[in-house]
N, C-alpha and C positions, 0 to 999 in steps of 0.2 A: 572554374571547373566544377561540375556537378558530381557529387559523390553518391554512390549507390549503397554501400554498406553502412550500417548504423554505427559501428565502431569507428570506421573511417571518418564519418561526420563528426563524431564526438571528439576525436583526436585532432581534427584539422578544421574545426569551426573557426569563425573569425576571432572569438575571444580565447579559443583553446589553442591557437597557434602561437608561435614564438613572439615574445614581447620585444621591446626595443633593445634589450640587453642580450637577447638570444635564448632566454629561458623557454623551454618547451611547454610551460604551463604558467598560468597567472599566479604570481606569488601572493603570499598572505599580506593583505593591507590591514594590519592591525591598527586601524586609524579610525577615530570617531568622527572627525570632521575634516573637510578639505578646503584649501584656500583657492582664491580666484584672482585673476589679474584685474578685474573690474566689476563694478556693480552690474553692468550690462551682461557680463558673462554669467554671473550668478542668476540673473533673471531668465536667461536662456534655458538654464537647467531647471530652475524652479517652475517655469511656465511650460516646460516640455518641448521647447523648440530644438533643443539639443540634448543628447544623452550625455551623462557624465556623472562623476562622483560628487557628492554633496554632504551627506550625513548618513552614518551607518545604520542608525535606527530606522531610517526611511528605506533601507535597502540599496541606497545609492552609494555603493562601495564596489570597487573593481572586482574583488574576490567574489562577492555575491552576484554581481551582474554577469560575470563569466559563468558561474555555476548555473544561473537561470537560463542562459542560452543553451547550455548542455541539456538541462531538464526539458526545455521545450523541444529540442531535437529528438530526445528519447521518445516522446509521445506524438511527434508530428504535430505539435501545437503551435499556434501563433505566438504564444507567450507562456511564461511560467513564473510563479512566485515561490520562493523558498521560505520555509518557516522553521521555528525552533523545535517543532514536533509535528507528528501526523495529526494529533488531536487539535493542535493549534490551527492547522489548515482547515480541518472540518469545522471548528468553531467559527472561524472567520467567514467561511462559505455560508454556513447556515444563518448567522446573524446578519450578513449583508444581503443575501438574496433569498432566504427561506422564510421571511417573516409572514408570508401568507399561509405557510404550512410546510411541513417536511414529512414525506413518507419514507419510512425505513422498511425496505423489502428484504425479508429473509434474515438469516443470522448475521451477526457482525461481531467485531471485537467488543468485549464487555464494556470498555470505557465509552465506546461509541453508543452502545445501547443505553448507557446511563445518561450520556449527554443529550441524546434525542428524547429518551423516554422520561427523564427526570428534570434535567436542567432547563432545556428549551421552553417547556411549558411555564416555568417560573418567570420567563421573560415575555409571556403572552403569545408565544409561538405555538400554533396548533401542531401536534405531531400525531402520526398514525403508524403504529407498529404492526406489520404484517408478516406472518410466517411465509416461507417459500411456497407452502402448499395452498396459500390463500391468494396467489397471484391473480386469480380470476376476479378478486375484489378491487383490483387496481383501478380499472376504468371508473367504477362507481365512486371511488374516493377522489380521483382526479377531477370529477365533476364539481367538487367542492371548491375548486380553484386554488390548489396548493402551489407552492413555489418551486419545490425541488423533490424529485424522486431520487433517493440514495440507495445504493446497494453495493455489496461486495460480490465479486465472482472471480474465482471460487471463494466461498464463504469460509469464515473462521468459526468453528473448527471442522464442520461437516463437509466442506468443499463442494457445496451445492453450486450448480451452474445456472446462471440466468441468461436469457437471450437479450443481449445488449441492443441489437438492432430493432427487435420487435418492441421492447419496452420503450426505447427512445422514440420510435415512431408514434406509439400511443400517447406518451407523455406530451410530445410536441403538439399533438392534435388539441390538447387542452391547455396549451400555453405554459406547461411546466418544463423546467430545466432538469437535465439528468446528470447526476454525478456518480461515477463508478470508482470505487476503491479498488485499485489495481495492484495493491501491495503483494498479495499472494502470487499473482500471475507474473508480475514484473512486465515492463515494456518489451522485453525480449520475446515473451510468449503471447502477448495480447495487446492490441491497440484499440482501446475503447472509442477514441475520438473518430477513428476511421469507420467505426460501426454506427455512429450517430450520437454518441454521448456528447454533452456540452463541457463536462469537466472530468478530469482524472485526478484522484487524490492518492497520495502515497504516504505511508509511514516510511520515510527515507532511512530510518533507523535500521530497517530490515534489509531487503535485497539490494537496494540502491547503495546503501552504506556498505553492507556486506562483511564487515569485520568486527561487529559488536563493540565499536569504539566511539560511536557518535549517536546523538539523538537529534533527529531532524525530520522535517515534513516537506511536502511539495504539493502544489496545486497547478495544474496545466489546463489551458483552454484558450478561448478567443480573447483578444486584447480588450474589446469593449466590455466584456463581462468581468474580466479580471480587474479592470480599472475601477469597478464599483467595490471591489474587495480591498483594494490597496489601502484606503484610509483606515479600515478596520484593523488590518495587520499593523499599520504604523502606530495607531493610537492605543491599541491593546497591548503593545509591546511584545509582539510575537516574532520578532526578527531573529533569523539565524545569525550566529556569531561568525565573523570572518574566518576564524581558525577552523570552525566546523564546516563552513562552506568549502574551504580548501581541501579538507579531508574527504568530504563527499565528492568533490570534483575528481580527486584522485581515484576514488573507488569506482566511479562511473566508467573509467577507462578499461576496467577489467570485467564489467558487468556481463557482457555477452559470453565470455569464455566461462565465467563462474556459473551462470545460470544454465548454460548448455550442459555442463558437467553434472550439475545437480539434477537436471531433467533425467539424464541417463541413469544416474545412480538411484534416484527415487523409483524409477520404473523397475529396476532390479530388486530393490528392497520390498516394494509393494507385491511383486510377484512371489517372493519368498514368504512373505507374511500370509498370503492367501493359502499357502501350503502347510502352514503351521497349525497343528491341532489345538493349540492354546489360544488361538486368535479366532474370535467369533465372526468378525467382519472387518474388511479393509476398505477404506474410503480413499480412492485415488482416481482422478479423472481419466488417467491413461489406461485403466483396466476396462476391458471390453464389456464387462458386466456391471460397471458403475452406471447408476441411473442417468447421469448427465453426460455419458461418454460421447454420444453422437453430436450433441450440441458443442461440447468442448472441442471435439475434433474439427467442427465447422468454424469456430471463432477463435481458436487458439492455435499457435504454431508449435507449442510445446506444452506439456502438462504440469510443469512446475516441480518444485522440490519438497512440497508439503504432503504428508500422508497422515491420516488418522486411522488408528486401529482400535477395535473394541476387544479388550481382553475377555476371554471366556472365564470370568470370575467376578468376585466382589470388588467393591471400591478399595478395600484393604489389600486384596491380592494385586490389584492394579497398581497401587502405590508401591507394593513390594517389588513388582517388576521394574518400575521406574527407579527405585532405590538401588537395584542390583545392576543397572547398566553401568558400564565402565568407560566406554568411549563417548556415548551420548552424555552431554552435560544436562543436568536437571535445572532448567531455567525457563522463565516465561517470555521468551522472545523467539526470533526466527530469522532466517535469511542469511546467516553468517557463514563463514568458511568452516566453522566447527558445527557438528551435528548436535541438536538439542532436543530434549523431550520435556513435555509438560502434561500434567493431568488437568485439563481445563476446569474441572469442578473445584480444584484447589488454587487456581491462579487466575487465568484470563477471564473466566466466567464465574469466579467465586462470589462476585458481587450480586449475582442473580439469585433469587430464591431457589431452593431445590425444585419447587413446583414449576417455576418458569424454565429452569434447565430441562426438566422432563418434557415440558410442553414443546420446547425447541428441539427435542431429540438429542440433547447433550447428556450422554450417560456418564455416571460416575466411573464406569469401566473404560472410558475413552482415554487414549493416550495420543497426543498430537506430536508428530515427529517432523522436525525440520532437518532435512538431509544436507550435510555440508560437503566438503571436498575430500573427505577420507575415502579410502578404497571401499567400495560398496560391499565387498566380501567381508571386510572387517566389521562393518556395520551390521550385516546380517548375522554374523557369528555372535556379536554382542547381544543383539535382540534375542537370539535363540537361547543363549545361556541364561539371560534374565528371565525369559518365559519359562524355562525349565525349573525355576525355583517355586512355581505354584502347582 
C-alpha cells in the first residue's frame, strides 16, 4: 500500500513497523558487533549483496538503519546517513565531495562559517564566502570549477531566503553539486531535493530531535553520491550512537504536529512584535513585508518557528531584554518544544569579528527566537514584559 501522508510513512515504513516480537518501533541495539552463521553470510553484507547488521561504527546497526530509512522518507531521498552532529555531516560532505572548492552563499551557523572559511583551506580546499547580496557573483565563481554550493534557507539568524531551484539549475550547468541546510525550515516546511538540490543537511539536534536531549546530524540525497561519503563517516568516527538514533527515531514520529504548531505560534508572535514600539525590525518569512516573503511562499509550505527581532536599543539593552525573559530559556539552540532566545553576537556568531558580523548584517541588537509549544499568548506577554524594561 502506498501512503500519502508523511507521518503515516514515518510510522509505517518497513523498518518503522512492528518487529518480530510486536514492538511498534525498532528497539535499541546497544551492540558493537553482530555475529553470523557463516563466512559467506559475512561477505554478503560486507560486499553489499545483502543489507544487514555488521558493526556499529560503520552504521550497520538495526537502530541506525531504521532511523536512516525514516530520514530518507522525510526528505523524499533515495538514502540518508545519520551522524553524531550536524557539523559532522557537513565536514564529511565537504571533505568527500568538495575538494575542488566549496561556495558558501549567505549567512550560516557560526560553526559552519568557521569550518568553511578557516578549516577547509587548511586542507587545501578552496572556499568562497559570499553574502546573500552577492548572489550575482555565483556564476562567475562557478566557472572556477567548484565542487559544492552550500547554503541555508532560511539563514541563521537573518532568515534570508534563497531560490533553491534557480541556484541548483545554475550550479548544475557548471558541474557543481548543491547542498541545502534545511535545519531552520525542517522537512515539514520545505523539500529541497524536490526543487533540484543534491543534498539536504540537518542539525538533527534541532527540529528533528525536537526535545533538546540529543546531538545528531543527517545527510540525505542520492545513493551513488552518499556512497562516496560513507567511508569518510566511517573512518572519521562520525557515527551516531544507537541510543541517540533511537531517541531521534522517536522524535520524528511527532515532527509534523510539532512543526505545524510552531508555525502557527511563530506567526502570532511575529505579528505582535511588529506592533511593539521597542522593536525596530522583525525578520520572519511569513510576514508580508519580509524581503523574501514571495519566494518563501513559493518554495515553502510553512514559514517555520524561527524569528529574529532587532531591539530598538543598544547591545546592553538587548541583553537586558534577554535576561528578563521568564518563559524563553536563554540558550544557543533551537527547534525544541521549549522556547529559546539567544543574542547571536554573544553565542552562535560570537566567533566572528565585530566587523564581519556588521558586514553580514548581524546587529548586536538582534535577538533570535525559537518558538516552542507553549501558548503563544504567554510567549507574547513574556516578550512584552521584557521589552518594557528598556
